[in-house]
C-alpha positions in Angstrom: 131.3 77.4 28.2 130.8 74.4 29.5 134.4 73.7 30.9 134.8 70.1 28.7 134.5 72.5 25.7 137.2 74.8 26.5 140.6 74.0 25.1 143.4 76.9 25.9 146.0 77.7 23.6 148.6 80.3 25.0 151.4 81.3 22.7 154.6 82.6 24.5 158.1 82.7 24.3 159.6 82.7 28.0 159.5 79.0 29.6 159.7 80.8 33.4 156.3 82.0 31.7 154.9 78.6 30.3 155.8 77.3 33.2 153.6 79.5 35.1 150.7 79.3 33.3 150.9 75.4 33.7 151.4 76.2 37.2 148.8 78.4 37.9 146.6 76.0 36.0 147.4 73.2 38.3 147.0 75.6 41.5 143.2 76.7 40.4 142.6 72.7 39.6 142.3 73.2 35.4 142.0 70.4 33.5 141.3 72.2 30.2 143.9 71.1 27.4 146.5 73.4 27.6 148.4 73.7 23.8 151.7 75.6 23.3 153.0 78.1 20.5 156.3 80.3 21.3 155.5 82.6 18.4 152.7 84.3 16.5 154.2 82.0 13.3 154.1 78.8 15.5 150.4 79.4 16.4 149.1 80.2 13.0 150.7 76.9 12.2 149.4 75.0 14.7 145.7 76.3 14.1 145.9 76.0 10.5 147.7 72.8 10.5 150.5 74.0 8.2 154.3 74.1 7.4 154.4 70.0 9.6 152.5 71.0 12.2 149.6 69.4 12.7 146.1 70.9 12.8 145.3 71.3 16.6 141.6 71.7 18.4 140.3 74.8 17.8 140.5 76.7 21.2 137.5 78.3 22.5 140.8 80.8 24.2 143.9 82.0 23.5 146.5 83.9 25.4 149.3 85.5 24.1 152.2 87.8 24.7 153.1 90.5 23.0 156.9 90.6 23.4 157.6 87.6 21.3 160.3 86.4 18.2 159.5 85.8 14.5 155.9 87.4 15.3 155.3 89.1 17.7 151.7 89.0 19.3 150.1 92.2 17.7 151.4 90.8 14.2 149.7 87.4 15.0 146.3 89.4 16.2 146.3 90.6 13.2 147.2 88.3 11.0 144.8 86.1 13.1 141.6 89.0 13.0 142.2 89.0 8.8 141.9 85.1 8.6 137.9 84.2 8.2 138.0 80.7 10.1 139.9 82.1 12.9 138.9 85.6 13.1 136.7 85.1 15.9 138.4 83.5 18.4 138.8 85.0 21.7 142.1 86.0 22.6 143.3 87.8 25.5 147.0 89.3 26.1 148.8 88.7 29.0 152.0 91.0 29.0 154.4 92.3 30.6 153.4 94.9 28.3 152.7 98.0 29.7 152.5 100.7 26.7 149.6 102.5 25.7 150.6 101.8 22.2 149.9 98.5 22.8 147.0 98.4 25.0 145.0 100.4 22.3 146.8 98.5 19.1 145.7 95.6 20.6 141.7 95.9 21.9 141.4 97.5 17.8 142.1 93.8 17.4 138.8 92.9 19.4 140.6 91.3 22.3 138.6 89.9 25.3 141.0 91.9 27.8 144.6 92.9 28.3 146.7 91.5 31.2 149.5 92.4 32.9 151.3 89.6 34.1 151.3 89.9 37.5 155.1 90.0 39.1 154.0 87.8 42.2 153.3 84.0 41.3 150.4 84.4 44.3 148.5 87.2 42.1 149.9 85.0 38.9 147.0 82.7 40.4 144.4 84.7 41.2 144.0 86.0 37.7 144.4 82.6 35.9 141.0 81.8 38.5 139.5 85.3 37.2 140.0 83.8 33.6 138.3 80.6 34.5 135.6 81.7 36.2 134.4 84.1 33.2 135.4 81.5 30.5 132.2 78.9 32.8 130.1 81.8 32.9 130.5 82.7 28.7 128.1 81.5 26.3 129.8 81.1 23.0 128.3 80.0 19.8 129.0 76.6 18.3 128.9 77.8 14.6 129.7 80.4 12.3 127.2 83.2 11.9 123.8 82.4 10.6 121.6 84.2 8.4 117.9 84.9 10.1 115.4 85.4 7.6 112.3 88.0 9.2 
């Protein structure tokens, strides 16, 4: 992915965690557009442009918390994967949940990674730096699947 093409959607209800992501982006000189939704319903509305929310540019990456009100991260992930226009988006879980069942369910819905929120801000900045390097080297198809005739 070219850095100029990366847009990130952060789905997170905790304002301190939102601030930590913003600060970690700043510390790592990450200038990609960062859109924020406070729960799965708000995120879907932003992605679809529904319920009075303007449609955001399709994000290349979603950072998703699990424990949120209204629609938690795993419920959002199920809905996302059932939507033909959104099902192929890259999702990283970024959560405090170390529950094995949450991990299994997340990977069953094809997440790119499951990251436990580090306790120290320094480790959090490092985790965001690693993600940033990953995003920079990944190649993502620009359009939906195309049929190849042989």
